[in-house]
KOLKOL-497764 format. One line per field, with one value per residue (C-alpha): residue number from 1; residue in one letter; x, y, z. Coordinates in Angstrom, 3 decimals, always signed. Layout:
<sites>
num = (NUM;...) .
residuo = (A;...) .
X = (X;...) .
Y = (Y;...) .
Z = (Z;...) .
</sites>
This chain:
<sites>
num = (1;2;3;4;5;6;7;8;9;10;11;12;13;14;15;16;17;18;19;20;21;22;23;24;25;26;27;28;29;30;31;32;33;34;35;36;37;38;39;40;41;42;43;44;45;46;47;48;49;50;51;52;53;54;55;56;57;58;59;60;61;62;63;64;65;66;67;68;69;70;71;72;73;74;75;76;77;78;79;80;81;82;83;84) .
residuo = (M;K;Q;L;L;Q;Y;Y;L;Q;N;F;D;K;E;C;S;K;T;N;L;F;L;V;A;N;L;Q;K;Q;T;K;K;M;S;Y;Y;T;I;E;H;A;S;D;R;E;F;F;S;L;S;E;F;E;E;I;A;S;A;L;L;K;T;G;L;C;L;N;I;F;Y;T;E;I;D;F;V;E;Y;I;L;K;Y;Y) .
X = (+0.062;+2.883;+4.592;+0.983;+0.431;+4.419;+4.155;+0.809;+2.359;+5.167;+3.290;+0.524;+0.497;+0.654;-2.357;-4.253;-3.965;-5.882;-8.442;-12.141;-14.126;-17.753;-19.786;-23.543;-24.829;-28.521;-27.813;-29.861;-31.371;-28.553;-30.169;-33.857;-36.544;-37.831;-41.970;-41.676;-40.811;-43.393;-42.020;-42.162;-39.114;-40.759;-38.388;-34.835;-34.024;-33.198;-30.395;-27.276;-27.113;-24.125;-21.835;-22.178;-21.549;-18.322;-17.137;-17.561;-16.138;-13.104;-12.810;-12.367;-10.610;-7.534;-6.732;-5.473;-7.954;-10.166;-13.592;-16.177;-19.906;-23.306;-26.095;-29.038;-28.235;-30.034;-27.090;-24.523;-26.148;-26.008;-22.308;-21.016;-22.787;-21.308;-18.021;-17.398) .
Y = (-0.048;+2.510;+1.691;+2.428;+5.272;+6.710;+6.109;+7.875;+10.948;+10.453;+10.333;+12.949;+15.042;+12.654;+10.849;+14.223;+15.137;+11.396;+11.824;+14.839;+15.531;+15.942;+18.235;+18.023;+20.604;+22.619;+25.948;+28.411;+31.112;+29.032;+25.791;+25.743;+23.922;+21.182;+21.346;+17.708;+16.829;+14.731;+16.238;+19.733;+20.850;+22.565;+25.627;+27.071;+25.594;+22.820;+24.325;+25.122;+29.096;+30.921;+30.821;+27.237;+26.140;+28.623;+26.589;+23.088;+24.606;+26.152;+23.361;+20.628;+22.967;+23.004;+19.585;+20.173;+18.398;+19.502;+20.185;+19.720;+21.043;+20.626;+22.858;+19.467;+15.875;+16.145;+17.964;+15.473;+12.521;+13.930;+15.159;+11.730;+10.254;+12.377;+11.998;+9.112) .
Z = (+0.112;+0.908;-2.158;-4.463;-2.322;-3.324;-6.998;-6.895;-5.245;-7.479;-10.602;-9.364;-12.238;-15.046;-13.224;-13.160;-16.339;-17.868;-15.211;-15.765;-12.671;-13.323;-11.448;-12.127;-9.755;-9.172;-8.564;-7.774;-10.981;-13.064;-13.362;-16.053;-14.109;-16.762;-17.238;-18.325;-14.484;-12.968;-9.660;-8.989;-7.173;-3.938;-3.941;-4.744;-1.039;-3.078;-5.412;-4.402;-4.104;-5.982;-3.126;-1.791;-5.430;-5.950;-2.689;-3.528;-7.032;-5.943;-3.600;-6.801;-8.853;-6.580;-6.632;-10.454;-12.461;-15.097;-13.625;-16.299;-14.828;-15.869;-14.337;-15.112;-15.252;-19.098;-19.973;-18.275;-19.887;-23.701;-22.925;-21.936;-25.309;-27.115;-25.976;-24.263) .
</sites>
C-alpha cells in the first residue's frame, strides 16, 4: 500500500492529466426547471446558492483536475453520450 501511495504522489501530475471530474449541480438562477418533471421542485432552497456552488467548485479546482460543470442531469448525460 505504501509503495502504491508513493507512486501516485510521484506521478500525480501525469495521473491528473488523464482524469476528468464531472460536477452536476442544480444551481439557483442557473438550472432551468424542466416542465416535464413529474415532481415539481419545492423551492429554490433545494438548489445550491451561488456561494455554496463556488465553494464546492473552487475546492475541486484546487485538486488540479479538469473540472466539467453541468447544471442539469440531461446536459451531463448528453455530454457523456456524445464524447465517451
